[in-house]
A tleap script that builds the chain and sets N, CA, C and O, in Angstrom:
source leaprc.protein.ff14SB
mol = sequence {
  NMET SER ARG PRO ALA PRO SER GLY ASP ILE
  GLU THR PHE PRO ASN PRO GLN THR GLY ARG
  ASP TYR THR ILE ARG MET ARG LEU PRO GLU
  PHE THR CYS LEU CYS PRO ARG THR GLY GLN
  PRO ASP PHE ALA ALA LEU ASP LEU GLU TYR
  VAL PRO GLY ALA LEU CYS VAL GLU LEU LYS
  SER LEU LYS LEU TYR ILE TRP SER PHE ARG
  ASP HIE GLY ALA PHE HIE GLU ALA VAL THR
  ASN GLU ILE ALA ASP ARG LEU VAL ALA ALA
  LEU GLN PRO ARG PHE LEU ARG LEU THR ALA
  GLN PHE ASN VAL ARG GLY GLY ILE TYR THR
  THR ILE VAL ALA GLU HIE ARG GLN SER GLY
  TRP ASN PRO ALA PRO ALA LEU HIE LEU CPRO
}
set mol.1.N position { -44.558 -6.350 19.800 }
set mol.1.CA position { -44.835 -5.122 20.702 }
set mol.1.C position { -45.767 -5.875 21.522 }
set mol.1.O position { -46.655 -6.529 20.976 }
set mol.2.N position { -45.624 -5.838 22.990 }
set mol.2.CA position { -46.546 -6.288 24.065 }
set mol.2.C position { -47.416 -5.517 24.559 }
set mol.2.O position { -47.001 -4.410 24.900 }
set mol.3.N position { -48.820 -5.807 24.756 }
set mol.3.CA position { -49.734 -4.782 25.344 }
set mol.3.C position { -50.156 -5.057 26.771 }
set mol.3.O position { -49.981 -6.185 27.230 }
set mol.4.N position { -50.640 -4.207 27.418 }
set mol.4.CA position { -51.027 -4.499 28.717 }
set mol.4.C position { -52.113 -5.333 29.000 }
set mol.4.O position { -53.116 -5.156 28.309 }
set mol.5.N position { -52.138 -6.109 29.767 }
set mol.5.CA position { -53.392 -6.938 30.043 }
set mol.5.C position { -54.404 -6.475 31.074 }
set mol.5.O position { -54.087 -5.768 32.031 }
set mol.6.N position { -55.738 -6.940 30.816 }
set mol.6.CA position { -56.647 -6.423 31.916 }
set mol.6.C position { -56.055 -6.954 33.221 }
set mol.6.O position { -55.334 -7.950 33.285 }
set mol.7.N position { -56.438 -6.172 34.286 }
set mol.7.CA position { -55.945 -6.611 35.491 }
set mol.7.C position { -57.049 -6.326 36.740 }
set mol.7.O position { -57.850 -5.393 36.807 }
set mol.8.N position { -56.835 -7.451 37.735 }
set mol.8.CA position { -57.897 -6.883 38.959 }
set mol.8.C position { -57.166 -5.901 39.957 }
set mol.8.O position { -57.794 -5.385 40.882 }
set mol.9.N position { -55.900 -5.669 39.761 }
set mol.9.CA position { -55.317 -4.879 40.532 }
set mol.9.C position { -55.540 -3.386 40.561 }
set mol.9.O position { -55.666 -2.879 39.446 }
set mol.10.N position { -55.624 -2.475 41.723 }
set mol.10.CA position { -55.772 -1.298 41.732 }
set mol.10.C position { -54.646 -0.596 42.381 }
set mol.10.O position { -54.670 -0.581 43.612 }
set mol.11.N position { -53.646 -0.001 41.768 }
set mol.11.CA position { -52.685 0.619 42.401 }
set mol.11.C position { -53.088 2.178 43.021 }
set mol.11.O position { -54.072 2.816 42.647 }
set mol.12.N position { -52.279 2.553 43.865 }
set mol.12.CA position { -52.560 3.701 44.495 }
set mol.12.C position { -51.213 4.572 44.525 }
set mol.12.O position { -50.143 4.100 44.139 }
set mol.13.N position { -51.344 5.840 44.999 }
set mol.13.CA position { -50.087 6.571 45.433 }
set mol.13.C position { -50.680 7.536 46.731 }
set mol.13.O position { -51.884 7.734 46.900 }
set mol.14.N position { -49.692 8.048 47.537 }
set mol.14.CA position { -49.999 8.783 48.417 }
set mol.14.C position { -50.707 10.206 48.011 }
set mol.14.O position { -50.326 10.922 47.085 }
set mol.15.N position { -51.612 10.429 48.725 }
set mol.15.CA position { -52.648 11.817 48.472 }
set mol.15.C position { -51.562 12.935 48.736 }
set mol.15.O position { -51.020 12.944 49.841 }
set mol.16.N position { -51.213 13.874 47.793 }
set mol.16.CA position { -50.395 14.784 48.001 }
set mol.16.C position { -50.812 15.883 49.153 }
set mol.16.O position { -49.962 16.548 49.745 }
set mol.17.N position { -52.195 15.988 49.393 }
set mol.17.CA position { -52.747 17.005 50.074 }
set mol.17.C position { -53.912 16.445 51.049 }
set mol.17.O position { -55.109 16.701 50.921 }
set mol.18.N position { -53.331 15.632 52.045 }
set mol.18.CA position { -54.357 14.808 52.895 }
set mol.18.C position { -55.062 15.899 53.888 }
set mol.18.O position { -56.174 15.598 54.321 }
set mol.19.N position { -54.515 17.084 54.257 }
set mol.19.CA position { -55.067 18.209 54.880 }
set mol.19.C position { -56.232 18.840 54.346 }
set mol.19.O position { -56.912 19.561 55.076 }
set mol.20.N position { -56.538 18.645 53.139 }
set mol.20.CA position { -57.631 19.340 52.454 }
set mol.20.C position { -58.705 18.338 51.796 }
set mol.20.O position { -58.401 17.407 51.050 }
set mol.21.N position { -59.908 18.653 52.162 }
set mol.21.CA position { -60.986 18.006 51.061 }
set mol.21.C position { -60.820 18.529 49.631 }
set mol.21.O position { -60.789 19.713 49.294 }
set mol.22.N position { -60.721 17.484 48.872 }
set mol.22.CA position { -60.891 18.053 47.409 }
set mol.22.C position { -61.368 16.893 46.506 }
set mol.22.O position { -61.082 15.736 46.816 }
set mol.23.N position { -62.025 17.146 45.493 }
set mol.23.CA position { -62.715 16.418 44.658 }
set mol.23.C position { -61.885 15.842 43.673 }
set mol.23.O position { -60.953 16.570 43.332 }
set mol.24.N position { -61.970 14.558 43.027 }
set mol.24.CA position { -61.114 14.079 41.990 }
set mol.24.C position { -62.387 13.496 41.022 }
set mol.24.O position { -63.214 12.642 41.341 }
set mol.25.N position { -62.289 14.158 39.870 }
set mol.25.CA position { -63.506 13.406 39.051 }
set mol.25.C position { -62.925 12.867 37.807 }
set mol.25.O position { -61.970 13.402 37.245 }
set mol.26.N position { -63.523 11.783 37.378 }
set mol.26.CA position { -62.859 10.971 35.928 }
set mol.26.C position { -64.081 10.328 35.351 }
set mol.26.O position { -64.988 9.823 36.013 }
set mol.27.N position { -64.012 10.398 34.104 }
set mol.27.CA position { -65.014 10.032 33.136 }
set mol.27.C position { -64.671 8.810 32.606 }
set mol.27.O position { -63.673 9.072 31.934 }
set mol.28.N position { -64.911 7.545 32.495 }
set mol.28.CA position { -64.395 6.413 31.719 }
set mol.28.C position { -65.583 6.149 30.915 }
set mol.28.O position { -66.537 5.487 31.325 }
set mol.29.N position { -65.493 6.744 29.625 }
set mol.29.CA position { -66.506 6.484 28.756 }
set mol.29.C position { -66.593 5.033 27.740 }
set mol.29.O position { -67.478 4.873 26.900 }
set mol.30.N position { -65.629 4.167 27.980 }
set mol.30.CA position { -65.579 2.888 27.453 }
set mol.30.C position { -65.767 1.512 28.098 }
set mol.30.O position { -65.330 0.407 27.774 }
set mol.31.N position { -66.627 1.949 29.207 }
set mol.31.CA position { -66.791 0.486 29.690 }
set mol.31.C position { -67.764 -0.585 29.099 }
set mol.31.O position { -68.835 -0.332 28.547 }
set mol.32.N position { -67.226 -1.815 29.303 }
set mol.32.CA position { -67.985 -2.905 28.674 }
set mol.32.C position { -67.988 -4.157 29.629 }
set mol.32.O position { -67.048 -4.401 30.385 }
set mol.33.N position { -69.077 -4.900 29.539 }
set mol.33.CA position { -69.253 -6.033 30.151 }
set mol.33.C position { -70.162 -6.990 29.538 }
set mol.33.O position { -70.620 -6.626 28.456 }
set mol.34.N position { -70.492 -8.005 29.924 }
set mol.34.CA position { -71.455 -8.877 29.292 }
set mol.34.C position { -72.770 -8.803 29.958 }
set mol.34.O position { -72.714 -8.530 31.156 }
set mol.35.N position { -74.087 -9.009 29.384 }
set mol.35.CA position { -75.091 -9.513 29.836 }
set mol.35.C position { -75.162 -10.979 30.339 }
set mol.35.O position { -74.899 -11.921 29.592 }
set mol.36.N position { -75.513 -11.128 31.588 }
set mol.36.CA position { -75.308 -12.454 32.349 }
set mol.36.C position { -76.421 -13.505 31.533 }
set mol.36.O position { -76.336 -14.733 31.514 }
set mol.37.N position { -77.417 -12.722 30.910 }
set mol.37.CA position { -78.458 -13.599 30.393 }
set mol.37.C position { -78.139 -13.955 28.891 }
set mol.37.O position { -78.287 -15.095 28.452 }
set mol.38.N position { -77.763 -13.071 28.263 }
set mol.38.CA position { -77.501 -13.229 26.677 }
set mol.38.C position { -76.148 -13.269 26.246 }
set mol.38.O position { -75.833 -13.743 25.155 }
set mol.39.N position { -75.386 -12.823 27.002 }
set mol.39.CA position { -73.794 -13.005 26.495 }
set mol.39.C position { -73.507 -11.552 25.694 }
set mol.39.O position { -72.381 -11.073 25.560 }
set mol.40.N position { -74.621 -11.011 25.241 }
set mol.40.CA position { -74.298 -9.790 24.544 }
set mol.40.C position { -73.594 -8.634 25.468 }
set mol.40.O position { -73.723 -8.365 26.662 }
set mol.41.N position { -72.816 -8.076 24.451 }
set mol.41.CA position { -71.880 -6.964 25.348 }
set mol.41.C position { -73.120 -5.707 25.835 }
set mol.41.O position { -74.079 -5.370 25.141 }
set mol.42.N position { -72.782 -5.189 27.155 }
set mol.42.CA position { -73.166 -3.943 27.623 }
set mol.42.C position { -72.135 -2.918 27.773 }
set mol.42.O position { -71.026 -3.135 28.261 }
set mol.43.N position { -72.612 -1.619 27.264 }
set mol.43.CA position { -71.542 -0.587 26.929 }
set mol.43.C position { -72.167 0.551 28.090 }
set mol.43.O position { -73.371 0.701 28.295 }
set mol.44.N position { -71.325 1.133 28.632 }
set mol.44.CA position { -71.583 2.185 29.637 }
set mol.44.C position { -70.337 3.283 29.837 }
set mol.44.O position { -69.147 3.050 29.627 }
set mol.45.N position { -70.854 4.396 30.245 }
set mol.45.CA position { -69.793 5.501 30.693 }
set mol.45.C position { -69.899 5.434 32.160 }
set mol.45.O position { -70.968 5.449 32.770 }
set mol.46.N position { -68.677 5.357 32.714 }
set mol.46.CA position { -68.443 5.412 34.251 }
set mol.46.C position { -68.015 6.924 34.665 }
set mol.46.O position { -66.983 7.452 34.252 }
set mol.47.N position { -68.834 7.475 35.431 }
set mol.47.CA position { -68.299 8.791 36.058 }
set mol.47.C position { -67.847 8.424 37.471 }
set mol.47.O position { -68.711 7.931 38.196 }
set mol.48.N position { -66.656 8.586 37.952 }
set mol.48.CA position { -66.103 8.518 39.174 }
set mol.48.C position { -65.872 9.830 39.681 }
set mol.48.O position { -65.337 10.699 38.992 }
set mol.49.N position { -66.375 10.075 41.239 }
set mol.49.CA position { -65.610 11.036 41.758 }
set mol.49.C position { -65.564 10.691 43.174 }
set mol.49.O position { -66.398 9.955 43.700 }
set mol.50.N position { -64.455 11.297 43.867 }
set mol.50.CA position { -64.041 10.955 45.258 }
set mol.50.C position { -63.349 11.787 45.937 }
set mol.50.O position { -62.789 12.642 45.251 }
set mol.51.N position { -63.158 11.850 47.237 }
set mol.51.CA position { -62.548 12.781 47.836 }
set mol.51.C position { -61.659 11.963 48.735 }
set mol.51.O position { -62.004 11.382 49.764 }
set mol.52.N position { -60.321 12.011 48.126 }
set mol.52.CA position { -59.265 10.983 48.756 }
set mol.52.C position { -59.104 11.178 50.345 }
set mol.52.O position { -59.347 12.201 50.986 }
set mol.53.N position { -58.648 9.975 50.805 }
set mol.53.CA position { -58.212 10.083 52.076 }
set mol.53.C position { -56.788 10.043 51.921 }
set mol.53.O position { -56.173 10.982 51.416 }
set mol.54.N position { -56.182 8.888 52.376 }
set mol.54.CA position { -54.687 9.036 52.380 }
set mol.54.C position { -54.068 8.643 50.985 }
set mol.54.O position { -52.899 8.888 50.688 }
set mol.55.N position { -55.009 7.978 50.123 }
set mol.55.CA position { -54.550 7.412 48.830 }
set mol.55.C position { -55.231 8.052 47.533 }
set mol.55.O position { -56.299 8.656 47.637 }
set mol.56.N position { -54.723 7.935 46.582 }
set mol.56.CA position { -55.211 8.389 45.043 }
set mol.56.C position { -55.101 7.375 44.341 }
set mol.56.O position { -54.097 6.690 44.535 }
set mol.57.N position { -56.000 6.976 43.386 }
set mol.57.CA position { -55.812 5.803 42.448 }
set mol.57.C position { -54.883 6.185 41.276 }
set mol.57.O position { -54.913 7.357 40.901 }
set mol.58.N position { -54.040 5.287 40.647 }
set mol.58.CA position { -53.072 5.531 39.781 }
set mol.58.C position { -54.018 4.965 38.480 }
set mol.58.O position { -54.578 3.873 38.383 }
set mol.59.N position { -53.993 6.093 37.522 }
set mol.59.CA position { -54.836 6.040 36.459 }
set mol.59.C position { -54.791 4.632 35.509 }
set mol.59.O position { -55.768 3.969 35.161 }
set mol.60.N position { -53.438 4.389 35.210 }
set mol.60.CA position { -53.235 3.240 34.268 }
set mol.60.C position { -53.752 1.814 35.114 }
set mol.60.O position { -54.175 0.849 34.478 }
set mol.61.N position { -53.689 1.806 36.225 }
set mol.61.CA position { -54.239 0.608 36.837 }
set mol.61.C position { -55.527 0.329 36.885 }
set mol.61.O position { -56.040 -0.789 36.858 }
set mol.62.N position { -56.317 1.897 36.996 }
set mol.62.CA position { -57.641 1.953 37.054 }
set mol.62.C position { -58.347 1.510 35.494 }
set mol.62.O position { -59.389 0.861 35.404 }
set mol.63.N position { -57.745 1.882 34.612 }
set mol.63.CA position { -57.978 1.619 33.201 }
set mol.63.C position { -57.784 0.066 32.929 }
set mol.63.O position { -58.649 -0.487 32.251 }
set mol.64.N position { -56.675 -0.705 33.422 }
set mol.64.CA position { -56.567 -2.045 33.273 }
set mol.64.C position { -57.795 -2.617 34.046 }
set mol.64.O position { -58.626 -3.286 33.433 }
set mol.65.N position { -57.911 -2.399 35.218 }
set mol.65.CA position { -58.950 -2.890 36.172 }
set mol.65.C position { -60.285 -2.872 35.433 }
set mol.65.O position { -60.954 -3.901 35.340 }
set mol.66.N position { -60.769 -1.454 34.788 }
set mol.66.CA position { -62.205 -1.507 34.299 }
set mol.66.C position { -62.080 -2.233 33.142 }
set mol.66.O position { -63.129 -2.693 32.691 }
set mol.67.N position { -61.012 -2.463 32.518 }
set mol.67.CA position { -60.912 -3.415 31.234 }
set mol.67.C position { -61.183 -4.760 31.540 }
set mol.67.O position { -61.730 -5.453 30.683 }
set mol.68.N position { -60.842 -5.295 32.778 }
set mol.68.CA position { -61.123 -6.748 33.148 }
set mol.68.C position { -62.488 -6.876 32.994 }
set mol.68.O position { -62.856 -8.043 32.861 }
set mol.69.N position { -63.458 -5.930 32.969 }
set mol.69.CA position { -64.848 -6.306 33.116 }
set mol.69.C position { -65.242 -6.992 31.502 }
set mol.69.O position { -66.215 -7.735 31.374 }
set mol.70.N position { -64.530 -6.700 30.574 }
set mol.70.CA position { -65.005 -6.767 29.229 }
set mol.70.C position { -65.561 -8.162 29.001 }
set mol.70.O position { -66.536 -8.246 28.255 }
set mol.71.N position { -65.063 -9.273 29.550 }
set mol.71.CA position { -65.533 -10.580 29.139 }
set mol.71.C position { -66.365 -11.133 30.659 }
set mol.71.O position { -66.642 -12.312 30.874 }
set mol.72.N position { -66.596 -10.246 31.389 }
set mol.72.CA position { -67.351 -10.345 32.794 }
set mol.72.C position { -68.914 -10.315 32.649 }
set mol.72.O position { -69.393 -9.281 32.185 }
set mol.73.N position { -69.570 -11.108 32.917 }
set mol.73.CA position { -71.222 -11.194 32.858 }
set mol.73.C position { -71.477 -10.740 34.134 }
set mol.73.O position { -70.928 -11.187 35.142 }
set mol.74.N position { -72.384 -9.770 34.107 }
set mol.74.CA position { -72.852 -9.337 35.378 }
set mol.74.C position { -74.051 -8.324 35.129 }
set mol.74.O position { -73.962 -7.655 34.099 }
set mol.75.N position { -75.013 -8.152 35.832 }
set mol.75.CA position { -76.101 -7.373 35.817 }
set mol.75.C position { -75.586 -5.839 36.366 }
set mol.75.O position { -74.807 -5.655 37.301 }
set mol.76.N position { -76.198 -4.852 35.575 }
set mol.76.CA position { -75.733 -3.477 35.611 }
set mol.76.C position { -75.512 -3.116 37.209 }
set mol.76.O position { -74.437 -2.634 37.567 }
set mol.77.N position { -76.606 -3.376 38.181 }
set mol.77.CA position { -76.594 -3.253 39.336 }
set mol.77.C position { -75.233 -3.787 40.149 }
set mol.77.O position { -74.534 -3.106 40.899 }
set mol.78.N position { -75.045 -5.238 39.782 }
set mol.78.CA position { -74.129 -5.925 40.438 }
set mol.78.C position { -72.674 -5.345 40.006 }
set mol.78.O position { -71.759 -5.305 40.829 }
set mol.79.N position { -72.538 -4.969 38.884 }
set mol.79.CA position { -71.364 -4.628 38.418 }
set mol.79.C position { -70.769 -3.350 38.960 }
set mol.79.O position { -69.632 -3.201 39.407 }
set mol.80.N position { -71.698 -2.482 38.851 }
set mol.80.CA position { -71.667 -0.945 39.327 }
set mol.80.C position { -71.067 -1.079 40.931 }
set mol.80.O position { -70.032 -0.497 41.255 }
set mol.81.N position { -71.837 -1.906 41.871 }
set mol.81.CA position { -71.409 -1.979 43.104 }
set mol.81.C position { -70.149 -2.700 43.440 }
set mol.81.O position { -69.457 -2.500 44.438 }
set mol.82.N position { -69.924 -3.607 42.438 }
set mol.82.CA position { -68.746 -4.493 42.718 }
set mol.82.C position { -67.400 -3.525 42.375 }
set mol.82.O position { -66.362 -3.687 43.018 }
set mol.83.N position { -67.495 -2.580 41.388 }
set mol.83.CA position { -66.545 -1.959 41.145 }
set mol.83.C position { -66.306 -0.587 42.208 }
set mol.83.O position { -65.172 -0.166 42.437 }
set mol.84.N position { -67.341 -0.071 42.712 }
set mol.84.CA position { -67.448 0.838 43.868 }
set mol.84.C position { -66.881 0.260 45.056 }
set mol.84.O position { -66.062 0.937 45.677 }
set mol.85.N position { -67.191 -0.894 45.473 }
set mol.85.CA position { -66.643 -1.534 46.579 }
set mol.85.C position { -65.302 -1.905 46.476 }
set mol.85.O position { -64.668 -2.008 47.526 }
set mol.86.N position { -64.602 -2.182 45.132 }
set mol.86.CA position { -63.401 -2.583 45.133 }
set mol.86.C position { -62.462 -1.233 45.064 }
set mol.86.O position { -61.285 -1.355 45.401 }
set mol.87.N position { -62.891 -0.102 44.687 }
set mol.87.CA position { -62.302 1.283 44.730 }
set mol.87.C position { -62.431 1.872 46.280 }
set mol.87.O position { -61.676 2.759 46.678 }
set mol.88.N position { -63.391 1.329 47.049 }
set mol.88.CA position { -63.424 1.881 48.401 }
set mol.88.C position { -62.493 1.138 49.160 }
set mol.88.O position { -61.879 1.719 50.055 }
set mol.89.N position { -62.262 -0.276 48.895 }
set mol.89.CA position { -61.452 -1.186 49.644 }
set mol.89.C position { -59.977 -0.779 49.310 }
set mol.89.O position { -59.111 -0.951 50.168 }
set mol.90.N position { -59.708 -0.315 48.248 }
set mol.90.CA position { -58.108 0.018 47.829 }
set mol.90.C position { -57.967 1.558 48.149 }
set mol.90.O position { -56.825 1.966 48.360 }
set mol.91.N position { -58.760 2.233 48.193 }
set mol.91.CA position { -58.681 3.999 48.559 }
set mol.91.C position { -58.806 4.089 49.739 }
set mol.91.O position { -57.856 4.565 50.361 }
set mol.92.N position { -59.945 3.693 50.430 }
set mol.92.CA position { -60.402 4.245 51.769 }
set mol.92.C position { -60.687 5.868 51.540 }
set mol.92.O position { -59.979 6.721 52.077 }
set mol.93.N position { -61.627 6.137 50.818 }
set mol.93.CA position { -61.796 7.511 50.317 }
set mol.93.C position { -62.778 8.082 51.630 }
set mol.93.O position { -63.374 7.458 52.508 }
set mol.94.N position { -62.670 9.443 51.367 }
set mol.94.CA position { -63.711 10.070 52.718 }
set mol.94.C position { -65.052 9.918 51.849 }
set mol.94.O position { -66.108 9.752 52.460 }
set mol.95.N position { -65.051 9.960 50.699 }
set mol.95.CA position { -66.249 9.956 49.937 }
set mol.95.C position { -66.056 9.502 48.515 }
set mol.95.O position { -65.074 9.900 47.888 }
set mol.96.N position { -66.851 8.772 48.024 }
set mol.96.CA position { -66.941 8.195 46.676 }
set mol.96.C position { -68.122 7.844 46.062 }
set mol.96.O position { -68.887 7.036 46.590 }
set mol.97.N position { -68.380 8.430 44.870 }
set mol.97.CA position { -69.659 8.112 44.159 }
set mol.97.C position { -69.328 7.719 42.915 }
set mol.97.O position { -68.564 8.439 42.272 }
set mol.98.N position { -69.801 6.594 42.381 }
set mol.98.CA position { -69.669 5.920 40.838 }
set mol.98.C position { -71.067 5.977 40.289 }
set mol.98.O position { -72.063 5.486 40.820 }
set mol.99.N position { -71.010 6.670 39.106 }
set mol.99.CA position { -72.238 6.608 38.255 }
set mol.99.C position { -72.231 5.944 36.944 }
set mol.99.O position { -71.547 6.409 36.032 }
set mol.100.N position { -73.003 4.804 36.777 }
set mol.100.CA position { -72.694 3.929 35.594 }
set mol.100.C position { -74.027 4.338 34.668 }
set mol.100.O position { -75.202 4.134 34.974 }
set mol.101.N position { -73.531 4.955 33.483 }
set mol.101.CA position { -74.781 5.151 32.630 }
set mol.101.C position { -74.703 4.218 31.474 }
set mol.101.O position { -73.839 4.381 30.613 }
set mol.102.N position { -75.635 3.169 31.411 }
set mol.102.CA position { -75.454 2.162 30.520 }
set mol.102.C position { -76.404 2.649 29.337 }
set mol.102.O position { -77.480 3.238 29.439 }
set mol.103.N position { -75.677 2.219 28.108 }
set mol.103.CA position { -76.439 2.599 26.870 }
set mol.103.C position { -77.897 1.790 26.845 }
set mol.103.O position { -78.146 0.946 27.706 }
set mol.104.N position { -78.693 2.068 25.948 }
set mol.104.CA position { -80.059 1.422 25.678 }
set mol.104.C position { -80.023 0.136 25.351 }
set mol.104.O position { -79.319 -0.383 24.485 }
set mol.105.N position { -81.025 -0.526 26.271 }
set mol.105.CA position { -81.036 -1.999 25.902 }
set mol.105.C position { -82.504 -2.358 26.208 }
set mol.105.O position { -83.007 -2.274 27.328 }
set mol.106.N position { -83.189 -2.802 24.994 }
set mol.106.CA position { -84.602 -2.990 25.126 }
set mol.106.C position { -85.402 -1.706 25.309 }
set mol.106.O position { -86.471 -1.739 25.919 }
set mol.107.N position { -84.857 -0.439 24.735 }
set mol.107.CA position { -85.697 0.609 24.845 }
set mol.107.C position { -85.403 1.312 26.051 }
set mol.107.O position { -85.986 2.386 26.200 }
set mol.108.N position { -84.618 0.930 26.945 }
set mol.108.CA position { -84.641 1.329 28.317 }
set mol.108.C position { -83.126 1.813 28.740 }
set mol.108.O position { -82.176 1.063 28.515 }
set mol.109.N position { -82.951 2.998 29.314 }
set mol.109.CA position { -81.670 3.370 29.459 }
set mol.109.C position { -81.522 3.212 31.214 }
set mol.109.O position { -82.387 3.520 32.034 }
set mol.110.N position { -80.133 2.630 31.502 }
set mol.110.CA position { -80.150 2.369 33.064 }
set mol.110.C position { -79.078 3.281 33.645 }
set mol.110.O position { -77.982 3.205 33.088 }
set mol.111.N position { -79.183 4.039 34.556 }
set mol.111.CA position { -78.211 4.668 35.399 }
set mol.111.C position { -78.134 4.102 36.808 }
set mol.111.O position { -79.131 4.114 37.529 }
set mol.112.N position { -76.943 3.597 37.223 }
set mol.112.CA position { -76.937 3.146 38.591 }
set mol.112.C position { -75.682 4.012 39.167 }
set mol.112.O position { -74.640 4.297 38.576 }
set mol.113.N position { -76.083 4.348 40.499 }
set mol.113.CA position { -75.225 5.230 41.362 }
set mol.113.C position { -74.948 4.693 42.683 }
set mol.113.O position { -75.811 4.463 43.530 }
set mol.114.N position { -73.749 4.513 42.807 }
set mol.114.CA position { -73.227 3.700 44.245 }
set mol.114.C position { -72.597 4.741 45.022 }
set mol.114.O position { -71.725 5.443 44.511 }
set mol.115.N position { -72.981 4.899 46.247 }
set mol.115.CA position { -71.824 5.920 47.081 }
set mol.115.C position { -71.405 5.248 48.285 }
set mol.115.O position { -72.004 4.279 48.751 }
set mol.116.N position { -70.254 5.826 48.843 }
set mol.116.CA position { -69.639 5.561 50.020 }
set mol.116.C position { -69.399 6.911 50.634 }
set mol.116.O position { -69.103 7.889 49.948 }
set mol.117.N position { -69.545 6.948 52.048 }
set mol.117.CA position { -69.120 7.984 52.835 }
set mol.117.C position { -68.404 7.531 54.091 }
set mol.117.O position { -69.055 6.909 54.930 }
set mol.118.N position { -67.147 7.784 54.290 }
set mol.118.CA position { -66.555 7.483 55.552 }
set mol.118.C position { -67.063 7.953 56.622 }
set mol.118.O position { -67.362 9.143 56.724 }
set mol.119.N position { -67.239 7.050 57.608 }
set mol.119.CA position { -67.998 7.375 58.844 }
set mol.119.C position { -67.582 8.800 59.367 }
set mol.119.O position { -66.389 9.105 59.395 }
set mol.120.N position { -68.540 9.656 59.772 }
set mol.120.CA position { -68.209 10.819 60.494 }
set mol.120.C position { -67.850 11.930 59.485 }
set mol.120.O position { -67.838 13.112 59.829 }
set mol.121.N position { -67.555 11.521 58.222 }
set mol.121.CA position { -67.246 12.510 57.164 }
set mol.121.C position { -68.589 13.645 56.552 }
set mol.121.O position { -69.687 13.282 56.131 }
set mol.122.N position { -68.203 14.723 56.642 }
set mol.122.CA position { -69.328 15.384 55.889 }
set mol.122.C position { -68.417 16.578 55.067 }
set mol.122.O position { -67.385 17.073 55.522 }
set mol.123.N position { -68.968 16.886 53.898 }
set mol.123.CA position { -68.384 17.929 52.941 }
set mol.123.C position { -68.481 19.181 53.849 }
set mol.123.O position { -69.348 19.397 54.696 }
set mol.124.N position { -67.412 19.978 53.511 }
set mol.124.CA position { -67.425 21.271 54.101 }
set mol.124.C position { -68.530 22.173 53.372 }
set mol.124.O position { -68.728 22.121 52.158 }
set mol.125.N position { -69.276 23.067 54.319 }
set mol.125.CA position { -70.200 23.872 53.762 }
set mol.125.C position { -69.941 24.763 52.462 }
set mol.125.O position { -68.821 25.255 52.329 }
set mol.126.N position { -70.731 24.949 51.687 }
set mol.126.CA position { -70.474 26.001 50.648 }
set mol.126.C position { -70.202 27.334 51.015 }
set mol.126.O position { -70.827 27.887 51.920 }
set mol.127.N position { -69.331 27.873 50.387 }
set mol.127.CA position { -69.013 29.175 50.447 }
set mol.127.C position { -70.079 30.081 49.732 }
set mol.127.O position { -70.169 29.995 48.508 }
set mol.128.N position { -70.985 31.044 50.503 }
set mol.128.CA position { -71.691 31.782 49.834 }
set mol.128.C position { -71.295 33.395 49.972 }
set mol.128.O position { -71.264 34.053 51.012 }
set mol.129.N position { -71.056 33.757 48.867 }
set mol.129.CA position { -70.576 35.305 48.609 }
set mol.129.C position { -71.894 36.198 48.493 }
set mol.129.O position { -72.849 35.923 47.767 }
set mol.130.N position { -71.803 37.193 49.237 }
set mol.130.CA position { -72.521 38.247 49.020 }
set mol.130.C position { -73.063 38.844 47.733 }
set mol.130.O position { -73.736 39.874 47.766 }
savepdb mol mol.pdb
quit
């Protein structure tokens, strides 16, 4: 039985509703990378939310891309921004936020939030009901 391998490729598909702003939210609870100083594994849950432009991310390719960091040494700040930058490059979203909640290390929990907003894009105002 062949298994899929980690991949740096991110596949996309056309946004089925380009005329509307809507938010796609995903939780990737099994992210791992390596500490660049000790080589020990770091574990995190990634929360991705984005408002698509013309493209959406294909989930299996996202899973394999995230899996590719398993043997990658990087500081929390660097890896979070690297993933956010790669997703922005592939998707060109109207808005993207990646939140990485790393497990405790040395008694410290680290959360990194990287955001991107397309130039000139603002979310629609919230509807206030009487």
